[in-house]
C-alpha positions in Angstrom: -102.4 -38.1 -79.5 -104.2 -34.8 -80.0 -107.4 -34.8 -82.0 -105.9 -32.3 -84.4 -103.2 -34.8 -85.2 -105.6 -37.7 -85.5 -107.9 -35.9 -87.9 -105.2 -34.1 -89.9 -105.1 -34.5 -93.6 -102.6 -37.1 -94.8 -100.8 -37.5 -98.1 -99.4 -40.9 -98.9 -96.0 -40.9 -100.5 -94.0 -43.9 -101.7 -90.2 -43.5 -101.9 -88.3 -45.9 -104.2 -87.7 -49.4 -102.7 -89.7 -48.6 -99.5 -93.2 -48.8 -98.2 -95.6 -46.0 -98.6 -95.8 -43.6 -95.6 -98.5 -41.0 -94.6 -97.3 -37.5 -94.1 -99.5 -35.0 -92.2 -100.3 -31.9 -94.3 -100.8 -28.6 -92.4 -104.2 -27.0 -92.7 -104.0 -24.0 -95.0 -105.7 -20.9 -93.7 -107.8 -18.8 -96.0 -107.9 -15.0 -96.0 -106.1 -13.1 -93.3 -107.6 -11.4 -90.2 -106.8 -8.0 -88.8 -104.6 -8.2 -85.6 -106.6 -5.4 -83.9 -110.3 -5.8 -84.9 -110.2 -9.5 -86.0 -112.1 -8.7 -89.2 -111.3 -10.4 -92.5 -108.7 -8.5 -94.5 -110.2 -8.3 -98.0 -107.0 -7.0 -99.6 -105.0 -10.2 -99.1 -105.5 -12.9 -101.6 -105.7 -16.6 -100.9 -102.5 -18.5 -101.5 -103.4 -21.1 -104.1 -101.2 -24.0 -104.8 -101.5 -24.6 -108.5 -99.0 -26.6 -110.4 -96.6 -26.4 -107.5 -96.4 -22.6 -107.7 -97.7 -20.0 -105.3 -98.3 -16.3 -105.9 -95.5 -13.9 -105.0 -95.5 -12.0 -101.7 -96.2 -8.7 -103.6 -99.4 -10.3 -105.1 -100.5 -11.7 -101.8 -100.1 -8.7 -99.5 -100.7 -5.0 -100.0 -97.7 -2.8 -100.5 -98.1 -0.5 -97.5 -97.0 -0.5 -93.8 -98.4 -3.5 -91.9 -99.9 -4.8 -95.2 -101.7 -8.1 -94.7 -101.5 -7.7 -90.9 -103.8 -4.7 -90.1 -106.9 -3.7 -92.1 -107.1 -0.2 -93.7 -109.6 1.1 -91.1 -107.4 0.3 -88.1 -104.3 1.6 -90.0 -106.0 4.9 -90.6 -107.0 5.2 -86.9 -103.5 4.4 -85.8 -101.9 7.0 -88.2 -104.3 9.7 -87.0 -103.7 9.0 -83.3 -99.9 9.0 -83.7 -100.1 12.3 -85.7 -102.3 13.9 -83.1 -99.9 12.8 -80.3 -97.0 14.3 -82.2 -98.8 17.6 -82.7 -99.7 18.0 -79.1 -96.1 17.4 -78.0 -94.7 20.1 -80.3 
């Protein structure tokens, strides 16, 4: 048994006419990290489970290419590099 499984958070549920059983709950990650520079993305909001509802995808991630995956600094660098490459080819 892995230590991550041993120390995982458990939620006990009791189905009708049966004994209670422990279900492992996955660890929820907080704010996202950039795939390139590994810095915390400030634009993404934490998914909060409140009253069994979660925020919509449009509220959680920014509405731009690679939103919630790459930070704005890395995105700007990527756009500038690709535009320069295209200009030198032409």
